[in-house]
C-alpha positions as CSV (number, residue, x, y, z in Angstrom):
1,X,-75.8,229.8,53.1
2,X,-77.6,227.8,55.8
3,X,-74.6,227.3,58.1
4,X,-73.4,230.9,58.7
5,X,-77.0,232.4,58.6
6,X,-77.9,230.4,61.7
7,X,-75.1,232.0,63.8
8,X,-75.6,234.9,66.1
9,X,-75.0,238.2,64.3
10,X,-72.7,239.4,67.1
11,X,-70.5,236.4,66.7
12,X,-70.5,236.9,63.0
13,X,-69.4,240.6,63.4
14,X,-66.6,239.6,65.9
15,X,-65.2,236.9,63.5
16,X,-65.3,239.2,60.4
17,X,-63.7,241.9,62.5
18,X,-60.8,239.6,63.7
19,X,-60.2,238.3,60.2
20,X,-60.2,241.8,58.6
21,X,-58.0,243.3,61.2
22,X,-55.4,240.5,60.7
23,X,-55.6,240.6,57.0
24,X,-55.2,244.5,56.8
25,X,-52.2,244.8,59.3
26,X,-50.2,241.8,58.9
27,X,-48.1,242.1,55.6
28,X,-46.8,238.6,55.6
29,X,-47.3,237.1,52.0
30,X,-48.2,233.7,53.5
31,X,-51.0,235.3,55.7
32,X,-52.3,237.3,52.8
33,X,-52.4,234.2,50.5
34,X,-54.4,232.4,53.3
35,X,-56.7,235.2,53.9
36,X,-57.4,235.5,50.0
37,X,-57.9,231.7,49.7
38,X,-60.2,231.5,52.8
39,X,-62.4,234.5,51.5
40,X,-62.6,233.0,47.9
41,X,-63.7,229.6,49.2
42,X,-66.3,231.3,51.4
43,X,-67.6,233.4,48.6
44,X,-67.8,230.3,46.4
45,X,-69.9,228.4,49.0
46,X,-72.3,231.3,49.2
47,X,-72.6,232.3,45.5
48,X,-73.5,230.6,42.2
49,X,-71.0,229.5,39.8
50,X,-71.7,232.2,37.2
51,X,-71.5,235.1,39.7
52,X,-68.4,233.9,41.3
53,X,-66.7,233.5,37.8
54,X,-67.5,236.9,37.1
55,X,-66.2,238.2,40.4
56,X,-63.1,236.2,39.9
57,X,-62.4,238.0,36.6
58,X,-62.8,241.2,38.1
59,X,-60.5,240.5,41.0
60,X,-57.9,239.1,38.5
61,X,-57.9,242.4,36.5
62,X,-57.8,244.5,39.8
63,X,-54.8,242.4,41.1
64,X,-52.8,243.0,37.8
65,X,-53.6,246.6,37.8
66,X,-52.4,247.1,41.4
67,X,-49.3,245.0,40.7
68,X,-48.4,246.9,37.6
69,X,-49.2,250.3,39.0
70,X,-47.1,250.2,42.1
71,X,-43.6,249.9,40.5
72,X,-44.4,252.8,38.3
73,X,-44.8,255.2,41.3
74,X,-42.4,253.4,43.7
75,X,-38.9,252.9,42.7
76,X,-37.5,251.6,46.0
77,X,-35.5,248.4,46.2
78,X,-32.0,247.1,45.3
79,X,-33.0,244.8,42.5
80,X,-33.7,246.9,39.3
81,X,-35.2,244.7,36.6
82,X,-35.2,247.2,33.8
83,X,-35.7,251.1,33.4
84,X,-38.5,253.1,32.2
85,X,-38.1,256.7,31.4
86,X,-34.9,256.6,33.4
87,X,-36.7,255.2,36.5
88,X,-35.9,251.7,37.8
89,X,-38.6,249.0,37.9
90,X,-37.5,247.0,40.9
91,X,-38.4,243.4,42.0
92,X,-39.1,244.7,45.5
93,X,-41.7,247.0,44.1
94,X,-43.5,244.6,42.1
95,X,-43.6,242.1,45.0
96,X,-44.9,244.8,47.2
97,X,-47.6,245.6,44.7
98,X,-48.6,242.0,44.3
99,X,-48.8,241.5,48.1
100,X,-50.9,244.8,48.3
101,X,-53.2,243.7,45.5
102,X,-53.9,240.3,47.4
103,X,-54.6,242.1,50.6
104,X,-57.1,244.6,49.0
105,X,-58.9,241.9,47.1
106,X,-59.2,239.6,50.2
107,X,-60.5,242.6,52.3
108,X,-63.0,243.3,49.5
109,X,-64.1,239.7,49.3
110,X,-64.5,239.5,53.2
111,X,-66.5,242.7,53.2
112,X,-68.7,241.3,50.4
113,X,-69.3,238.0,52.3
114,X,-70.2,240.1,55.3
115,X,-72.6,242.1,53.3
116,X,-74.4,239.0,52.0
117,X,-74.8,237.4,55.4
118,X,-75.5,240.5,57.5
119,X,-79.1,241.6,56.7
120,X,-80.6,244.7,57.9
121,X,-82.4,243.3,60.9
122,X,-78.9,241.7,62.0
123,X,-77.2,245.0,61.8
124,X,-79.8,246.6,64.0
125,X,-79.4,243.9,66.4
126,X,-75.7,244.3,66.6
127,X,-75.3,248.0,66.5
128,X,-78.9,249.4,67.4
129,X,-78.4,249.3,71.2
130,X,-75.4,251.8,71.5
131,X,-75.5,253.6,68.1
132,X,-79.1,253.7,66.7
133,X,-78.5,256.6,64.4
134,X,-75.3,255.3,63.0
135,X,-76.9,251.7,62.6
136,X,-79.9,253.4,60.8
137,X,-77.5,255.0,58.2
138,X,-75.5,251.9,57.8
139,X,-78.5,249.7,57.2
140,X,-80.1,252.2,54.8
141,X,-76.7,252.5,52.8
142,X,-76.4,248.6,52.5
143,X,-80.2,248.4,51.4
144,X,-79.8,251.3,49.2
145,X,-77.5,249.9,46.6
146,X,-79.7,247.0,45.3
147,X,-82.9,249.1,45.5
148,X,-81.1,252.0,43.6
149,X,-80.3,249.5,40.9
150,X,-83.7,248.1,40.7
151,X,-85.4,251.4,40.5
152,X,-82.9,252.8,37.9
153,X,-83.7,249.8,35.7
154,X,-87.5,250.6,36.1
155,X,-87.0,254.2,35.2
156,X,-84.9,253.2,32.1
157,X,-87.4,250.6,30.8
158,X,-90.2,253.1,31.4
159,X,-88.5,255.8,29.2
160,X,-87.9,253.1,26.5
161,X,-91.4,252.1,26.7
162,X,-92.4,255.6,26.0
163,X,-90.1,255.7,23.0
164,X,-87.5,258.1,24.6
165,X,-83.7,257.7,24.1
166,X,-84.4,254.5,21.9
167,X,-81.4,255.2,19.5
168,X,-78.0,253.6,20.0
169,X,-76.0,256.8,19.5
170,X,-73.5,258.2,22.1
171,X,-75.5,261.4,22.5
172,X,-78.6,259.5,22.9
173,X,-77.1,257.2,25.6
174,X,-75.6,260.2,27.5
175,X,-79.0,261.9,27.6
176,X,-80.7,258.7,28.6
177,X,-78.2,258.3,31.4
178,X,-78.6,261.9,32.6
179,X,-82.3,261.6,32.7
180,X,-82.1,258.4,34.8
181,X,-79.6,259.8,37.1
182,X,-81.8,262.9,37.6
183,X,-84.7,260.9,38.4
184,X,-82.9,258.6,40.8
185,X,-81.4,261.5,42.7
186,X,-84.9,262.8,43.6
187,X,-86.1,259.4,44.3
188,X,-83.1,258.5,46.6
189,X,-83.5,261.8,48.6
190,X,-87.2,261.3,48.9
191,X,-86.8,257.7,50.0
192,X,-84.2,258.6,52.6
193,X,-86.4,261.4,54.1
194,X,-89.4,259.1,54.1
195,X,-87.5,256.3,55.9
196,X,-86.1,258.7,58.6
197,X,-89.5,260.2,59.3
198,X,-91.0,256.8,59.6
199,X,-88.3,255.5,62.0
200,X,-88.7,258.7,64.1
201,X,-92.4,258.3,64.2
202,X,-92.1,254.8,65.5
203,X,-89.8,256.1,68.5
204,X,-86.6,254.6,66.9
205,X,-83.6,255.4,69.2
206,X,-85.5,256.3,72.4
207,X,-84.0,254.9,75.5
208,X,-87.1,253.4,77.1
209,X,-88.0,251.6,73.8
210,X,-87.1,247.9,73.5
211,X,-86.7,245.8,70.5
212,X,-87.5,242.0,69.8
213,X,-85.1,239.9,67.9
214,X,-85.1,236.2,67.1
215,X,-81.5,235.8,67.6
216,X,-80.4,233.6,70.5
217,X,-76.9,232.4,71.7
218,X,-76.4,228.7,70.9
219,X,-73.6,226.1,71.5
220,X,-72.4,226.6,67.9
221,X,-72.1,230.3,68.6
222,X,-70.0,229.5,71.7
223,X,-67.7,227.2,69.7
224,X,-67.2,229.7,66.9
225,X,-66.3,232.5,69.1
226,X,-64.0,230.3,71.1
227,X,-62.2,229.2,68.0
228,X,-62.1,232.8,66.7
229,X,-60.5,234.2,70.0
230,X,-58.0,231.2,70.4
231,X,-56.8,231.4,66.9
232,X,-56.7,235.1,66.7
233,X,-54.7,235.4,70.0
234,X,-52.2,232.7,68.8
235,X,-51.7,234.4,65.5
236,X,-51.4,237.8,67.2
237,X,-48.9,236.4,69.8
238,X,-46.7,235.0,67.1
239,X,-46.7,238.5,65.5
240,X,-45.8,240.2,68.6
241,X,-42.8,237.9,69.0
242,X,-41.7,239.0,65.5
243,X,-42.2,235.5,63.8
244,X,-44.4,237.0,61.1
245,X,-42.2,240.1,60.3
246,X,-41.5,240.6,56.6
247,X,-39.7,243.4,54.8
248,X,-40.1,244.5,51.2
249,X,-37.5,247.3,51.2
250,X,-34.7,247.8,50.7
251,X,-34.5,244.1,49.9
252,X,-37.0,241.1,50.2
253,X,-36.5,239.3,53.5
254,X,-37.0,235.5,53.9
255,X,-40.3,234.1,55.0
256,X,-39.9,232.3,58.4
257,X,-41.1,228.8,58.6
258,X,-40.0,227.8,62.3
259,X,-42.2,226.2,64.6
260,X,-44.0,229.3,65.9
261,X,-44.4,230.7,62.4
262,X,-46.1,227.6,61.2
263,X,-48.3,227.6,64.3
264,X,-49.5,231.1,63.3
265,X,-50.0,230.1,59.6
266,X,-52.0,227.1,60.6
267,X,-54.0,229.0,63.1
268,X,-55.0,231.8,60.8
269,X,-55.6,229.1,58.1
270,X,-58.1,227.3,60.3
271,X,-59.7,230.9,61.2
272,X,-60.0,231.8,57.5
273,X,-61.5,228.5,56.5
274,X,-64.0,228.4,59.4
275,X,-67.1,229.9,57.5
276,X,-66.3,227.7,54.5
277,X,-66.2,224.6,56.8
278,X,-69.5,225.8,58.5
279,X,-71.2,226.3,55.1
280,X,-69.9,222.8,53.9
281,X,-71.2,221.1,57.1
282,X,-74.7,222.9,56.7
283,X,-74.9,221.9,53.1
284,X,-74.0,218.3,53.9
285,X,-76.6,218.1,56.6
286,X,-79.2,219.8,54.4
287,X,-78.7,217.2,51.6
288,X,-78.8,214.5,54.1
289,X,-82.1,215.6,55.4
290,X,-83.5,215.9,51.9
291,X,-82.5,212.6,51.1
292,X,-84.5,211.2,54.1
293,X,-87.6,212.7,53.0
């Protein structure tokens, strides 16, 4: 993660915002597949193989669940495949569910990558100037999840060490989970109050107060934001001209592959692969410098 970590947090925020907006609002299957591919490659470049494989299995199950669930509730479409309880299961509903699953998974992965790269100090740097209270809540929320898991494990291990809830029955597990949850609720509330009081006592959010950050704007930041703006504008311009329009109901429309459509696909493809390319470049440079030692 050496490549993207060196970028300015504001540039990273602008990039992820552009990719997420395009991924969420353009329901073109090609765009969604490109977004999913870019997010998976980026996640692979910043994760270990074991963790990536585990995540991949979860996303596969989620995709199947969304794809199967949508035709059960939506019966629109003019191509019924079979009937279930008198309701048609249409091809259009299945395709719509699969594209929806791809979109949801790609957005989840992009957000996960964003969470791994944007540390608390980076979030404070980006949003602390104009929304200090919101930034404090957001940074606490992102920091809270791993701390909650770690503390819950400590409480559970402490109870087992004292001989409590050592049996494997369902009742014992339920009592153990309830006890851990009760302890963690009090711990979470106390930790939130202490953090808020600490920040308030240090003058956080006061107008005359200034902050020091080690983030500077470099040439690489300029290149990344330039690529992000140009590629996003090209994709959105083709969208405004109707070149990426795609309909699921009442019948599935054809995917456009004319010059402007291909231009949009290539532009968004480069945009989606940009962090993966940056990571690969950083890894190659790192290995090269290591070999020279």
